[in-house]
N, C-alpha and C positions, 0 to 999 in steps of 0.2 A: 687431727689424725688420731686414730686409735690403732692398736696392734692386736692381731689375733693369729691363731695358728693357720696353716695353709688352707684348712677346710673350715675355719671359724669354729672349731670344736674345742670344748673345755675338758680338761682332765682334772677333776676335783678330788681324785684319789691321791692325796698328797704323799702318802707313804708307799705307794706302789713302786716297784722296780728300783731297787737300791742302786743298781749300776746303770740305769738309763740316764742319758745326759740331762743335766739340769742347767737352766739359764735364768739368771736374774737380770732383767732388762729395765733400765731407767731411761726414760725419754723426757726431753725438755723442749720448750717452745723454740729456743734459739740459743746462740752462744752466750748471751748475757742473762738468760733466765736463771733465777736462783731457786725455783721450785720445779719439781718433776713428778713423774708418775712411775711407780715400780710395779712390774708384773712378773710373776714367776711362770716358767714354762718347763715342761717335761717333753723330751723327744720320744715319741712312741708311734709305731706304725709308719715310719718314714716322714713324720711331720712334727712340728712343734705344737703342743697343746697347752693352752693357758691353764694355770692352776690357781684356784682361788680368785679373789677379787683384787683389782689394782689398789695400791695404797699411795698416799701422798708422801713425798720426801722433800727434804731441802738439800741443796748442794752448795757450792762455793758462793761466797758473798759477791763475787764478780762473774759468776756463771761457770762456764766450762772452757777447756782448751784441750787440743789433741795431746794425749799422753803417750807413754812408752809401754806397750803391752804385747799381746800375742799377734796383733796385726799391725803392719806399718801404717802410719797415718797418711791418708791421701794428701797429695800436694794440691790442696784446694784453696790455699790462702787463709785458712782458719788459724786462730791463735795456737801457739805451742805452749804447753805447760812449763812453768818455771817456778823455782822455789819462791815462796812468799807472794805469789801473784793473786791469791785468793780465788783461784779457779779449780774446779774439780777436773781430774783427767778424763777425757773422753776416749773411748776405744773399747777394746776387748781385753779382759784381764782374768787371770786365774783367781779363784777365791782361796785365801790363805787361812792362817790359824785364827781361831776365835780367841777372844780374851775377855777378861772382866775382873771385877773386884772380888767376887766370890771364889771359893776353892774349886767349885765345879759348876757346870752349866748344862742345861738340857739340850745337848747337841751331839751329833755324831762326828762333827769336825774335831780335829785336834784342838785342845783348849789349854790356854796358858793363864793361870791366875797371876794377877799383877800385884806388886807390893809397892811400898813407898819408894823403893830404890830402883824401880823400873822406869826407864826413859826411852822414848824414840828419838833418835839423833837427827835433828834437822839442820845441823851445821855443815854446809857443803864441804868445808876443808877437812872435816873429820874422816879418818879411815873407817869409822863406824857409821857413816852417813846412811840414813834410811834404814836403820836396823833398830829393833827393840833390844835393849841391853839392860843388865842389872848392875848398878853401880857397885854392889858388893863384890862383883866378879871382875869388872873392867876398871874399877877405881873411880873416885870422885872426879879426878881431873879429866877423864874420858867423857864424862857427861856434862862438863862445864859448857855453858852457853846454850844448852838445849832448852827449847821452850815447850817441850812435849813430855811432861811427866805423865805416866800412864795411870797413876792414881790421882786423878784430878779432884777427887773428893777430899784428899788429904793436902794437896798442894794449892788448890784453887777454890777455897771457901765452899766445899761441899758439892762442887760441880759433878752432876751425875752422868755426864755424857759418855764416859768410858766405862760405865758400870757393866756394859755388855756390848760386844761388837765383834767385828772380824776384819782381818787385813785384806785390802784390795791390792793385788800384787802389781801395782804400777811401778815402773822403773826397776825391774828385777835385777838389772845390772848395776844398780846403785850409782848411776852417772851423776857426779856432783852437780848440783844446781838444777837438775831436771825435775825436781819435786820429790817430796819424801813424806812418809808417815801418812799414807792415804788409807782411810778406814771407812767402813760402814759402822755407825755408832748411834746412840740414842739422841733424841732431841732434848735440848734443855727447855725449849718452849716451842709450841707449834709454829712452823713457818720460819723459824730463826735460821738464817743462812750459816754456813760453816766457813772454815778457812780453806776448804778444798775437799772435805770428806762428804759422804752421803749420810744424812741423819733421818731418823724415822722414829715413830712412836714405840714405846715399850712393847705394846701388843704386836706390832708389825715385826719387830726384831725377834721376839719370842717365837712367833710362827715361822719366820724365815729360818732361824737357827735350828729349830726342831725338824724342819723339812730337808735341809741341805745334807747331802751324803758325800763323803770323800770319794767313794767308789765311782760316783757319777762324774768326777772331775768337773765340778760346777764352774760355770763362767759368769762373770759380772760384766755387763755391757752398759755403757752410758753414752748416749748420743743425743744431740739436738735433732729435731724432727727432719729437717732438710738433709742433714748428713745421714740419718738413718735411711731415708729413702734412696740415697745414693749408694749405700754399701750393703743393704740387707741381703741382696741376692748373692754377690760374691763372698760374703762372710757367712752365708748359710744360716741366716736369722729368720725369724717369723716374718711373713709377708705383711707389710702395712696395708691397712684398708681404710677407706674414707669413712667418716662419721655418717 
């Protein structure tokens, strides 16, 4: 299955219409697939138009599971996202703040430079669960037990994955144990699965961040193909078309 706009039209004018709705769509083969396809869309003239070419991405090492986002997960028997399950959340989510190792980035999104004291709290019992915090402000005890330092280059042997990325607003109510610290970030190696995030090449991330506009209230959608076919119409997504 491939995905296209309602009229199979492409909108390659990536900078047009700062306030026109934007969609970042990731589709995978099934719930257990660790690789996917990312396509950008712009809503114009009453239809979703594909922007640019699709790019390869990696997702959770165990595939995907229904997450907590802007649409309720269908009661279809699919897996549900849990902390530490190695699955990327499926569903529709807001695009959150961009982040990275540098002081600035080429993006119109709000951007937060990370330091050695920034952590994302993945400890379900913590009152700061699923939040990026600065240990200089909340104290060292508050980040104790977190396995998500945001400067992985400094804490994890030069790991480049969080050099540039953005928050995928899964679990906005920060429900303990429902999954935390879900990002789009860089690949360490092509095809390497993640702990639950969506990873892509440096070039793909650069292009994506340069394109995203906060005025457009961009959406991030991740779905296996069968689930996409079931929800595209009620969710107002691009129509799937056969190869």
